[in-house]
Every structure is written in C-alpha cells, then in structure tokens.
C-alpha positions as CSV (number, residue, x, y, z in Angstrom):
1,M,5.9,14.8,-37.3
2,T,7.6,17.6,-35.3
3,I,4.6,19.7,-34.2
4,D,3.0,16.5,-33.2
5,L,6.2,15.1,-31.5
6,F,5.9,18.4,-29.4
7,R,2.2,18.2,-28.8
8,K,3.1,14.6,-27.1
9,I,5.9,16.4,-25.1
10,S,3.3,18.6,-23.9
11,E,0.9,16.1,-23.2
12,I,3.3,14.2,-21.2
13,T,4.9,16.8,-18.9
14,S,1.4,18.3,-18.3
15,Q,0.6,14.8,-16.7
16,G,3.7,15.5,-14.6
17,K,5.3,12.6,-16.5
18,A,9.2,12.4,-18.4
19,C,10.0,11.6,-21.5
20,V,13.4,12.1,-23.1
21,L,13.9,13.9,-26.5
22,V,16.4,12.3,-28.6
23,T,18.0,14.1,-31.6
24,V,20.7,14.0,-33.9
25,V,22.7,16.6,-33.8
26,E,25.9,15.7,-35.7
27,K,26.5,13.1,-38.3
28,E,29.9,12.2,-40.1
29,G,30.1,9.6,-43.0
30,S,27.7,7.0,-43.5
31,G,24.8,6.4,-41.9
32,P,21.0,5.8,-41.8
33,M,20.0,8.7,-39.6
34,T,20.2,12.5,-40.8
35,V,20.9,15.6,-38.4
36,G,17.7,17.1,-36.8
37,K,15.9,13.6,-36.6
38,K,14.4,13.0,-33.7
39,M,13.0,10.3,-31.2
40,L,10.8,10.8,-28.2
41,V,10.9,8.1,-25.8
42,Q,8.4,7.7,-22.9
43,D,8.9,6.3,-19.5
44,D,6.4,3.0,-20.1
45,G,9.5,2.3,-23.2
46,S,7.1,3.4,-26.0
47,S,8.5,6.0,-28.5
48,V,7.4,8.2,-31.2
49,G,9.2,9.1,-34.0
50,T,12.5,8.0,-34.8
51,V,16.6,8.7,-35.4
52,G,17.2,6.6,-38.4
53,G,16.6,2.9,-37.1
54,G,18.5,0.2,-36.8
55,A,21.3,-0.6,-33.8
56,L,21.8,3.1,-32.8
57,E,17.8,3.4,-32.2
58,Y,18.3,0.4,-30.0
59,E,20.9,2.0,-28.5
60,A,18.9,5.2,-28.2
61,M,16.0,3.4,-26.5
62,D,18.5,1.8,-23.9
63,V,20.2,4.9,-23.1
64,S,17.0,6.8,-22.8
65,K,15.9,4.3,-20.7
66,Q,18.6,5.0,-18.3
67,I,18.4,8.6,-18.6
68,L,14.8,8.3,-17.2
69,K,16.5,6.9,-13.6
70,D,19.2,9.4,-13.7
71,R,17.1,12.7,-14.5
72,Q,20.2,13.6,-16.4
73,S,20.5,15.2,-20.2
74,R,23.5,14.3,-22.1
75,L,25.4,14.0,-25.3
76,V,26.4,10.8,-27.1
77,S,29.4,10.3,-29.7
78,Y,29.0,7.0,-31.4
79,R,31.2,5.4,-33.7
80,L,29.0,3.3,-36.4
81,Q,31.3,0.3,-37.0
82,E,31.5,-2.8,-35.3
83,G,34.8,-3.7,-33.8
84,T,35.9,-0.5,-34.2
85,V,37.4,1.2,-31.1
86,E,38.2,4.7,-31.1
87,E,38.8,7.0,-28.0
88,G,36.0,9.4,-26.5
89,L,32.8,7.3,-28.9
90,K,31.0,4.5,-28.0
91,T,30.7,1.8,-30.7
92,V,27.6,0.5,-32.2
93,P,27.2,-2.6,-33.8
94,M,26.7,-1.3,-37.6
95,V,28.9,-1.7,-41.0
96,C,28.1,2.1,-42.0
97,D,31.5,3.2,-40.7
98,G,30.4,6.6,-39.7
99,R,30.1,8.8,-36.7
100,A,27.4,10.2,-34.8
101,K,26.3,12.4,-31.9
102,L,23.0,11.9,-30.1
103,F,21.4,14.6,-27.6
104,Y,19.4,13.1,-25.1
105,E,17.3,15.9,-23.2
106,Y,15.8,14.5,-20.2
107,L,12.2,16.6,-19.6
108,F,9.8,16.8,-16.9
109,G,6.8,18.6,-15.9
110,G,7.5,18.5,-12.4
111,E,7.3,16.0,-9.6
112,C,3.5,14.6,-9.0
113,V,1.6,15.5,-5.7
114,Y,-1.6,13.3,-6.0
115,I,-4.0,15.5,-3.4
116,F,-7.1,13.4,-1.9
117,G,-9.5,15.8,-0.7
118,G,-10.3,19.4,-1.7
119,G,-11.3,21.1,1.3
120,H,-9.3,23.9,3.1
121,V,-6.2,22.2,3.5
122,G,-6.4,20.6,0.2
123,R,-7.0,24.0,-1.7
124,A,-4.0,25.5,0.4
125,L,-1.7,22.6,-0.8
126,V,-2.5,23.1,-4.3
127,R,-1.7,26.9,-4.2
128,Q,1.4,26.3,-2.0
129,L,2.9,23.6,-4.2
130,G,2.3,25.2,-7.3
131,L,4.7,27.9,-6.3
132,L,7.4,25.2,-5.8
133,G,6.8,24.1,-9.3
134,Y,5.1,20.8,-8.4
135,H,2.3,19.6,-10.6
136,T,-0.7,18.9,-8.6
137,I,-3.8,16.7,-9.3
138,L,-6.7,17.3,-6.9
139,V,-9.3,14.6,-6.5
140,D,-12.7,15.0,-4.9
141,D,-16.0,13.5,-5.2
142,R,-17.5,17.1,-4.8
143,E,-17.5,19.0,-8.1
144,D,-18.3,22.6,-6.5
145,V,-14.6,22.7,-4.9
146,F,-13.0,22.8,-8.3
147,P,-14.0,26.1,-9.7
148,E,-11.9,28.1,-7.2
149,L,-8.7,26.0,-8.0
150,P,-7.2,27.7,-11.3
151,E,-4.0,26.7,-9.8
152,A,-4.4,23.1,-9.8
153,G,-2.3,21.1,-12.7
154,Q,-5.6,18.6,-12.7
155,C,-8.7,18.3,-11.0
156,I,-10.3,14.9,-11.0
157,H,-14.4,14.7,-10.2
158,E,-14.4,10.9,-8.9
159,S,-14.8,8.6,-6.2
160,F,-11.5,8.5,-4.0
161,Q,-11.2,5.0,-3.9
162,Y,-12.1,4.5,-7.4
163,Y,-9.4,7.1,-8.5
164,A,-6.9,5.5,-6.0
165,R,-7.2,2.2,-7.5
166,R,-6.7,3.5,-11.0
167,A,-4.4,6.5,-10.6
168,P,-0.8,6.2,-12.4
169,I,0.7,6.5,-8.9
170,D,4.4,5.1,-8.4
171,E,7.6,5.1,-6.5
172,S,8.2,8.6,-7.7
173,S,5.0,10.3,-6.8
174,Y,3.8,12.0,-3.6
175,V,0.4,11.6,-2.4
176,I,-1.7,13.4,0.3
177,I,-4.6,12.3,2.4
178,C,-6.7,14.9,3.4
179,T,-10.5,13.9,2.3
180,P,-13.4,15.1,4.5
181,S,-13.9,11.4,5.9
182,H,-11.8,9.5,8.1
183,A,-13.6,6.4,6.1
184,N,-12.3,7.6,2.9
185,D,-8.7,8.5,4.2
186,Y,-8.5,4.7,5.0
187,D,-10.0,3.7,1.7
188,V,-7.4,6.0,0.1
189,A,-5.1,4.3,1.8
190,W,-5.8,0.7,1.9
191,A,-6.4,0.7,-2.2
192,L,-2.8,1.8,-2.9
193,L,-2.0,-0.7,-0.6
194,D,-4.0,-3.3,-1.9
195,R,-2.7,-2.2,-5.3
196,G,0.7,-3.0,-4.0
197,V,1.7,1.2,-5.0
198,R,4.4,2.5,-2.8
199,P,4.5,6.1,-3.4
200,C,8.0,8.1,-2.3
201,Y,5.6,10.2,0.7
202,L,2.4,8.9,1.5
203,G,1.2,11.9,4.0
204,M,-2.1,11.7,6.2
205,L,-3.4,14.5,7.5
206,A,-4.1,12.8,11.1
207,S,-3.8,13.0,15.0
208,S,-1.8,10.7,16.7
209,A,-4.9,8.8,18.0
210,K,-6.6,8.4,14.1
211,K,-2.9,7.3,12.7
212,A,-3.0,5.1,15.8
213,D,-6.4,3.7,14.9
214,F,-5.4,3.5,10.7
215,I,-2.3,1.2,11.5
216,A,-4.3,-0.6,13.3
217,R,-6.8,-1.7,11.1
218,I,-4.1,-1.9,8.0
219,E,-1.7,-4.4,10.4
220,K,-4.8,-6.1,10.9
221,E,-5.7,-6.8,7.0
222,Y,-2.1,-7.2,6.2
223,G,-0.1,-8.0,9.3
224,K,2.7,-6.5,11.2
225,D,5.5,-6.7,8.8
226,V,3.6,-4.6,6.7
227,D,6.1,-1.5,5.5
228,L,4.7,2.1,6.1
229,S,8.1,3.7,6.4
230,H,7.0,6.1,3.7
231,L,4.0,6.9,5.8
232,Y,4.0,10.3,7.0
233,S,1.4,11.2,9.8
234,P,0.7,13.5,11.3
235,V,1.5,15.2,8.1
236,G,4.1,17.8,7.9
237,L,7.4,19.5,10.0
238,D,6.7,20.8,13.4
239,I,7.1,24.1,12.3
240,G,4.0,25.6,14.5
241,G,0.4,26.8,12.9
242,A,-2.6,25.7,12.3
243,S,-4.4,27.3,9.6
244,P,-4.7,25.9,6.2
245,E,-2.3,27.9,4.9
246,E,0.3,27.1,7.7
247,I,-0.2,23.3,7.4
248,A,0.1,23.6,3.6
249,L,3.2,24.9,4.3
250,S,4.7,22.5,6.7
251,V,3.7,19.7,4.2
252,A,5.6,21.5,1.3
253,A,8.6,21.4,3.7
254,E,8.4,18.0,4.7
255,I,7.8,17.1,0.9
256,S,10.8,19.0,0.2
257,A,12.8,17.5,3.0
258,V,11.6,13.6,1.2
259,K,12.8,14.6,-2.0
260,Y,15.9,16.4,-1.2
261,R,17.0,13.4,1.4
262,K,17.0,15.4,4.3
263,N,16.8,12.7,7.6
264,K,18.0,15.2,10.5
265,I,14.6,16.9,10.2
266,R,11.9,16.7,13.1
267,H,9.1,15.3,11.6
268,M,5.5,15.4,13.3
269,R,5.7,11.9,13.3
270,D,8.5,11.7,15.7
271,R,7.0,13.6,18.2
C-alpha cells in the first residue's frame, strides 16, 4: 500500500496538482488507528489509504481540504472521547478514550503554467519558468516542436481549442497564449471563457491593437460587463528587450508579481 501511495503522490505532483498526505505519528490509549498509517487526500476530495476510519478519518478529510486551501502543513493533536475537553487537543466524537496526533503534509509539484504555442517565445517560456520551479504544460498542434523541449513538464500534441476545452485549468492556474495565429489565440481564450474557467493569470502575446480587437470581439459575444481583470495583454512587465528569451523573462516576472500579489509594478498593459 505504501509503495502504491507514493506512486500516486508522484503521479499527482508531476501534473502540477496538490495533495495532502495524512500520517498517524503518535497514539496513546485506545483507538482504531495505528502509528504509521497513511491516507492521501486529493484536491477533488477523493482519498487513498486510511488512518483508521470513523470520525477521526472524517475529521482528517475536513482538515485536509482546508490545508489544500491554506497550502500549509500542520500537526494536529486529538482527544478521542466525545464530550471531553483537554487543552491543546481537538475533540473527536468517539468512545475510544484515547489520544492521537496526525501530521498533515501539503505536497505540491509547483504552480501549473499552461503555454499554448510552442514557437520561439513558448519554448523560451518553458525554459525560464522551469528554472523558477513552475510545472509547464506546452500545447501545440505541431508535433515537431516537442523533441527540442526536454524541460517541459508535459507536452500536449492537440488542437489548441480542443485542449482549452478539456484542460483541468482552475483559479490557481496560469495560462499564456502565444499560438502561431490570432485566430488560434482567440479560440483558446474564447474556449476558456465559454467554460467559465478563470485562471489567476491569463497572458496573451499581442500588440495593443490586437488586444483591442480581442476585447471588442469578446465584449460583442459576452457583453461589456465581462470580467477580464485577469487578462494581461500585452503580456509581460516593461523591462525592455524583444528577443524570445527577454520576453519570457518579462512574462515570468509578471507571473511572479501576480503570484506574490505585487500590485505596484508597471505592467505593459498599463502603458
């Protein structure tokens, strides 16, 4: 079971997803758990393994869901006796009259960045973001762009729009659109909006004129009240340079600014 559990952890984190590994680290008195028992809780609420079942396991599931939001590991001590209050211990409604400690370990393979387009800028982004520990997923409908990119966490050879419609993108994801054509760029953005998906960062490689045309088309489709506050276009910080590597550096800096909530930074979109 332990080997299967760690294989599952590797599978989850290699996709840029998070999970919580719950371990019984101490037990005193009666209780269904044994020291060393483990349970893995995934971000969809599913679990693998057990810490003993019953009320304590329900409690462990609830705490794990909160940890997935807080992104902080923690050690929690429990009193396994309903109606009993003991300082420093959280009471669980059981009749075991024992005590236990569970360690909740937050595991994460790195923030996930979806890069639509494997051209010069897309490839430079894979390399730059990889240096910063981001998990990159490169999407392109041209298979020949992939052999050059051993750094990419995942390479998806698929239609841009089709993948945008099925990708597990959520509010913790970062998305960069830099496909070979304006039509593909629009299709990706439209597919995400149509799904109701709102990543924390949606960057689009574009000129100011292309951005204006894009917004006009989106507003025509969804109305002027459509929320595009997560759109960063033209993409990147105003640090100068026009080579693919310099553009990638400015985009990586902008993503870091969004990640760390640094608002007082001059973005290209604000020029």
